[in-house]
Structure formats: structure tokens, C-alpha cells
KEVOTI-780214 format. One record per residue (C-alpha): x, y, z. Coordinates in steps of 0.1 Angstrom, whole numbers, padded with zeros to 4 digits, always signed. Layout:
XYZ/...
//
This chain:
+0812+0120+0681/+0813+0158+0681/+0803+0175+0714/+0778+0201+0702/+0777+0219+0736/+0814+0225+0735/+0812+0236+0699/+0783+0261+0706/+0801+0275+0737/+0833+0280+0716/+0813+0298+0689/+0797+0321+0715/+0831+0328+0731/+0847+0337+0698/+0817+0359+0689/+0818+0378+0722/+0856+0381+0726/+0868+0387+0690/+0836+0400+0675/+0834+0372+0648/+0798+0362+0639/+0788+0325+0643/+0781+0322+0606/+0817+0332+0597/+0831+0306+0621/+0807+0279+0607/+0819+0287+0572/+0855+0282+0584/+0846+0248+0599/+0829+0237+0566/+0859+0248+0546/+0882+0228+0570/+0861+0197+0567/+0860+0199+0529/+0898+0203+0528/+0902+0173+0551/+0878+0151+0530/+0897+0160+0498/+0930+0152+0514/+0920+0117+0523/+0892+0106+0500/+0891+0131+0471/+0908+0132+0438/+0930+0158+0421/+0910+0187+0406/+0879+0180+0425/+0858+0208+0440/+0843+0195+0473/+0818+0214+0494/+0808+0205+0530/+0776+0215+0548/+0777+0213+0586/+0746+0212+0607/+0753+0226+0642/+0720+0212+0656/+0727+0176+0647/+0764+0176+0642/+0762+0159+0608/+0781+0169+0577/+0771+0164+0541/+0797+0164+0514/+0792+0171+0477/+0812+0175+0445/+0806+0206+0424/+0810+0206+0386/+0806+0237+0363/+0786+0235+0331/+0808+0243+0300/+0809+0238+0263/+0836+0237+0236/+0836+0276+0234/+0847+0280+0270/+0871+0251+0275/+0897+0233+0254/+0890+0197+0248/+0916+0168+0249/+0913+0162+0211/+0924+0198+0204/+0954+0194+0227/+0964+0163+0208/+0962+0181+0175/+0984+0209+0189/+1010+0184+0200/+1011+0169+0165/+1014+0203+0149/+1044+0211+0171/+1063+0182+0156/+1059+0197+0121/+1088+0218+0108/+1087+0255+0117/+1074+0278+0090/+1095+0303+0071/+1096+0340+0079/+1074+0348+0048/+1048+0323+0059/+1047+0338+0094/+1043+0373+0081/+1014+0362+0059/+0996+0343+0086/+0994+0370+0114/+0956+0368+0116/+0957+0330+0121/+0983+0335+0149/+0960+0360+0167/+0931+0335+0165/+0953+0307+0180/+0963+0330+0209/+0926+0336+0217/+0920+0298+0217/+0950+0293+0240/+0933+0315+0267/+0906+0288+0272/+0909+0265+0301/+0917+0228+0296/+0887+0205+0301/+0888+0186+0334/+0862+0159+0340/+0865+0163+0378/+0852+0199+0379/+0838+0204+0344/+0807+0189+0327/+0795+0195+0292/+0762+0211+0287/+0748+0181+0267/+0755+0158+0297/+0742+0184+0322/+0708+0187+0305/+0703+0150+0310/+0707+0155+0347/+0689+0188+0351/+0666+0204+0327/+0670+0241+0318/+0706+0242+0328/+0728+0270+0313/+0765+0277+0309/+0785+0283+0341/+0758+0268+0363/+0768+0244+0390/+0758+0208+0392/+0759+0191+0427/+0769+0155+0431/+0764+0140+0466/+0794+0121+0481/+0796+0095+0508/+0801+0109+0542/+0832+0100+0562/+0840+0103+0598/+0876+0090+0601/+0904+0113+0589/+0941+0109+0591/+0967+0130+0609/+0976+0150+0579/+0939+0157+0570/+0933+0168+0606/+0963+0191+0605/+0951+0206+0572/+0916+0212+0587/+0932+0229+0617/+0953+0253+0595/+0922+0262+0575/+0902+0270+0606/+0929+0292+0620/+0934+0310+0587/+0897+0316+0582/+0892+0329+0618/+0921+0353+0614/+0906+0366+0582/+0872+0370+0598/+0887+0387+0628/+0907+0411+0606/+0875+0420+0586/+0856+0427+0619/+0884+0449+0632/+0885+0469+0601/+0847+0473+0601/+0848+0483+0638/+0875+0510+0635/+0862+0523+0602/+0830+0533+0620/+0851+0549+0648/+0872+0569+0623/+0871+0606+0632/+0867+0599+0669/+0889+0599+0700/+0903+0566+0711/+0922+0558+0743/+0947+0531+0750/+0980+0522+0767/+1014+0531+0753/+1030+0498+0744/+1064+0510+0731/+1083+0539+0715/+1105+0533+0685/+1124+0560+0667/+1100+0587+0679/+1068+0568+0669/+1045+0559+0698/+1026+0526+0695/+0994+0525+0715/+0976+0493+0724/+0939+0498+0717/+0928+0463+0727/+0922+0444+0695/+0948+0463+0674/+0978+0486+0679/+0977+0522+0667/+1007+0543+0656/+1013+0580+0664/+1043+0594+0644/+1065+0622+0656/+1048+0648+0633/+1014+0640+0650/+1027+0645+0686/+1024+0678+0706/+1058+0694+0709/+1071+0693+0744/+1051+0662+0755/+1069+0632+0769/+1054+0597+0768/+1062+0568+0790/+1056+0531+0785/+1024+0519+0802/+1009+0554+0803/+0972+0560+0794/+0968+0583+0764/+0940+0597+0742/+0943+0605+0705/+0923+0612+0674/+0919+0584+0649/+0922+0599+0614/+0931+0569+0592/+0927+0531+0590/+0952+0514+0567/+0949+0477+0558/+0981+0461+0545/+0988+0424+0535/+1006+0419+0568/+0985+0438+0594/+0962+0467+0601/+0976+0501+0610/+0956+0528+0628/+0970+0563+0624/+0966+0585+0655/+0971+0622+0661/+0972+0647+0689/+0979+0677+0667/+0949+0674+0645/+0924+0703+0647/+0895+0678+0650/+0911+0664+0682/+0904+0698+0699/+0869+0698+0686/+0861+0663+0698/+0875+0672+0733/+0852+0702+0734/+0823+0679+0724/+0831+0657+0754/+0833+0686+0779/+0804+0708+0765/+0770+0691+0759/+0759+0721+0739/+0786+0714+0713/+0779+0676+0712/+0741+0682+0707/+0747+0707+0679/+0732+0737+0696/+0766+0754+0696/+0784+0749+0663/+0822+0751+0658/+0827+0771+0626/+0865+0769+0623/+0896+0760+0642/+0931+0774+0639/+0958+0757+0659/+0995+0757+0667/+0999+0725+0687/+1012+0730+0722/+1012+0768+0720/+0979+0784+0712/+0946+0778+0694/+0916+0799+0683/+0881+0786+0679/+0852+0803+0662/+0818+0792+0676/+0782+0802+0668/+0749+0794+0685/+0718+0781+0668/+0697+0792+0698/+0694+0829+0707/+0691+0821+0744/+0725+0802+0746/+0758+0820+0747/+0782+0801+0725/+0814+0814+0741/+0801+0809+0777/+0790+0773+0769/+0825+0764+0757/+0844+0782+0784/+0822+0769+0812/+0817+0783+0847/+0850+0799+0858/+0866+0784+0828/+0863+0748+0840/+0855+0733+0806/+0883+0751+0787/+0908+0744+0815/+0901+0707+0813/+0908+0707+0775/+0939+0728+0781/+0952+0702+0806/+0947+0674+0781/+0966+0694+0755/+0996+0700+0777/+0987+0736+0787/+0979+0749+0752/+0962+0783+0754/+0927+0784+0738/+0909+0815+0726/+0871+0811+0721/+0857+0837+0696/+0821+0842+0686/+0816+0838+0649/+0800+0866+0629/+0784+0867+0594/+0799+0901+0588/+0834+0894+0576/+0849+0926+0589/+0835+0920+0624/+0847+0884+0623/+0883+0894+0614/+0882+0920+0641/+0872+0894+0667/+0897+0869+0654/+0925+0894+0663/+0914+0897+0699/+0926+0906+0725/+0939+0935+0703/+0915+0963+0696/+0912+0971+0659/+0905+1006+0646/+0897+0999+0609/+0893+0969+0586/+0897+0973+0548/+0889+0942+0526/+0904+0935+0492/+0880+0908+0481/+0898+0900+0448/+0930+0891+0466/+0912+0879+0498/+0934+0903+0517/+0924+0923+0548/+0942+0955+0559/+0940+0961+0596/+0948+0995+0612/+0955+0996+0649/+0968+1021+0674/+1005+1021+0683/+0999+1006+0717/+0979+0977+0701/+1003+0969+0673/+1025+0944+0691/+0994+0928+0708/+0977+0923+0674/+1008+0907+0659/+1015+0885+0689/+1047+0868+0699/+1065+0859+0667/+1034+0868+0646/+1014+0841+0663/+0982+0860+0668/+0981+0873+0632/+0989+0838+0618/+0961+0821+0638/+0936+0849+0628/+0945+0843+0591/+0940+0806+0595/+0907+0811+0613/+0892+0835+0588/+0909+0821+0556/+0920+0856+0546/+0955+0872+0544/+0959+0898+0571/+0981+0929+0569/+0984+0948+0602/+0994+0985+0600/+1002+1010+0627/+0984+1043+0622/+1010+1067+0636/+1044+1052+0627/+1033+1035+0595/+1047+1000+0604/+1032+0970+0587/+1031+0933+0594/+1019+0907+0569/+1008+0872+0577/+1034+0857+0555/+1060+0868+0581/+1074+0899+0564/+1077+0931+0585/+1083+0964+0569/+1080+1002+0574/+1058+1026+0554/+1073+1062+0552/+1049+1092+0547/+1059+1116+0519/+1065+1144+0544/+1091+1124+0562/+1110+1116+0530/+1124+1152+0527/+1136+1151+0564/+1153+1118+0558/+1171+1132+0528/+1183+1162+0547/+1196+1140+0576/+1213+1117+0550/+1231+1148+0535/+1242+1160+0569/+1257+1126+0577/+1277+1127+0545/+1292+1162+0552/+1326+1158+0568/+1335+1185+0593/+1369+1201+0588/+1392+1203+0618/+1405+1238+0628/+1443+1243+0621/+1465+1241+0651/+1483+1274+0661/+1520+1275+0654/+1542+1272+0685/+1577+1285+0691/+1606+1262+0691/+1614+1274+0726/+1581+1263+0741/+1584+1229+0726/+1619+1224+0739/+1608+1237+0773/+1581+1211+0774/+1605+1184+0765/+1630+1195+0792/+1604+1199+0820/+1597+1162+0825/+1635+1155+0828/+1639+1183+0855/+1609+1170+0874/+1624+1135+0876/+1656+1148+0891/+1637+1168+0918/+1617+1137+0927/+1650+1117+0932/+1664+1143+0955/+1633+1144+0977/+1634+1106+0980/+1670+1106+0992/+1664+1132+1018/+1635+1112+1033/+1657+1081+1036/+1684+1101+1055/+1659+1115+1081/+1660+1095+1114/+1628+1074+1121/+1607+1085+1151/+1601+1061+1179/+1567+1051+1193/+1572+1074+1224/+1580+1104+1203/+1549+1098+1182/+1527+1097+1213/
//
């Protein structure tokens, strides 16, 4: 006899641990019992269904037959006629060309399923059993219940239960993480293979490729990590969760955790521009006049922003107040630089920014970072120009100089001067005597030096007493 208490406790355990509903598990048990019954007591082609009652522990078996007619199935007499026609000699080419329409009709007839008395029943016979029956309806025939099954049948039932439970668990995992898609998930780093970090999230493993990792971060096996879940992929083999720490929404979700005003919707994040690991810009707006959007994100003494920065590996974050006026918004996006003038070209979606010479490098940023982030934040191309010197920086990375018309003449004059070659003054003619004297003098000097050296050698050396 089946122990119903053990069965119910097992059902509750599977439902709590793996998130599989009891109904799904009972369906798996019914499929397993039907497979075991068919293995030992059924016939080939039979469709057997089992109904298990968890309260009483009894199982009822039944055979299912589908209502058909001659238009939906191919009868045995037709198959015999086809076999006889195959023994006849093959037709000639002319006959085949003339009978294309008949061939098409025969192909359509071949698509019908062969009649099987084990799972088909003709509509004439079905009407005798049940009135008002129609095509493709199911007729149920009760079968004798059996309690004893062989080893092979039991093994088949076990495999069916395991397979059904795995399928149900897989469906529940996909449903669970599809709801959590677009949220932050946390887990433990299981392993690192070829730059891809695999994170154990409990019921499933997530993958974070190299492109979704913050540059400069190093991960260790067994370390706790948080990441943004942006994709759930189901393959025939397994389920893959795609994680990211470079996604702009990861920064937004971290701010929602730290700032209750952002999570409640009082403070709205309009746009985010991010260079992972280096710097980010966030445009925020308040739906309540009495709440400061920048202050609520920064927190008291910068506590909230510093917590987010630590999670992102020290990435700098600039919080900017969003403005409906596009010129004002672009001016704020270029902070901390001070902008003198903003000119918009709406057709090209291009903004020309004029700044003072001392603010030019600050507006561009290191390697053009500040200008790039401002362009991403606003969605406009930004050209930064220096008022005095005429230098210009574009957000596409090109740096060039603009020359005023007054300076052109001066440059031309300087270029002409550089091209002029100065003629050297002619050297004065010298007498032959002076040249010969200069050549003879070094020889005489050498002889005098030799004589002086010989005299010094001949002089007697003074003793220590004489020196004192």
C-alpha cells in the first residue's frame, strides 16, 4: 500500500524547496503510473491515462480513443489497394506527364494517418456509445486497475517522474527569473572560465561575460557579488542568466536601494551616461517642489553616493538637476565647467558651447571624457569652443583650431620670413704671411713647452725641512 503521509510530505517538500506546485507533481505521478501500466499490461498503440486520488491513494486507468472518419484516416482496404497497384508495371513518361493532377491528389491522401483500432474509433461506432459525438472527440474506456508492476515498469515510472519534475522545475525557474528581469541579483562566484564569471544564484547559475565587467575589478572564487539581470535565455540544455555590472540600469537600481525618494518615484532619473569604472553622469528631476533631487541622491555628507561609488569600484558620479530648457540642461551637463554661451542647431541636433580659456580644458575633461558624457546624457552632439584662442573640441574626438581673419595676414608674413634665407657676409681676405704665421705659431709653442718641462726636471727637489 502507498503511504499517503509520506507522499504528501514529499509533495510539500518539493513545493517549498524547488517551487514546483503539487498539481504539477501529481501530473508527473499520473504519467508515470500510465507508462508503467502500458509497459506491463497495455498493447502497442494504446493511449492510456491514469487518474490518481491523493486522498484515498487509488488509481483509475482508462484507454482513450479519438473519433475519426474516412476523410481523416487511411483505412486498411485502401492500403491493400495501394500494395496491389505497386505490383503493376510502372507507367511511361507520357502517362506520368498527363496524370499530374492525379498524382497531386494521391499525395494529399498519403498525408492521412493510418487507422489504428487501439487509439482510433469510427464516428459510426462512437455514436452508438455516446450520442452527439463529433470528429476528434475523445471516448474513454475504463480499464482494470492493477497494483503489481514489474521491475522494468517501475524503472520506467521512475524515469518519467524524474523527467517531469525537471521540466516543471525548469518552468518555475524561468517564470521566477523572468519576473526578476531588470533587477539586481546577488550570489556567490562559483568559477571563472576564460574571463567569464559564473555566479551561483541558488537555483540557477548566471554568467557575466568580460564585456559586462567593470574594468579594473578582480573577482575571486567564493566572493559575494551583486549584478544586474538583463536577460534570461532558455536553451534545450539549460537556462542561462545574463548578468552585467556595466549596464546603466545597474547604477539606477543601486540608487533606488540607497535613496527611498528614487524608489518611491518622487525623484525621477531622467537619463544616465556612464563610462564604467571611470565616471558617470545622472540627470534627476523632482516631482515634488519641496524635495531637492540632487540632495536626495547625494545624501547627507555624500553618504548615499559614496555607498554606490564603493559598490562600483570607486567610479565617480556627477548628479545633475534636469531642466526642461535644453540650453540650461546642456550647460548643467558640462559641469563643473562654466559655460558662457550655448548655441543650438536643432536640425543637426548639434550644440555649440563657448567657454573662457581657463574653462576650456575643464569642459573637455581628461581625454574628452566630460564632453562625451554630456553628449550621451543630453543626446546632442556638443562642440566646445574657446572664445579667445579659437580652439574647438567636438564630441566625436576631433580637436582643431579656428583662426580669425586678422591672424591670417600675420601668419602669412611669418611664413614668408621663415622662407627667406639670410646671406652670410663675405670673409675679409688675409695675407699669406698672417696665415703662415698662424701655422708656425703652434709649432713654436710646442718647442717652448718642451724646454720648460726639461728645466723643471733638472731642478733639485726641496726636502721637508727646507719647505718648513
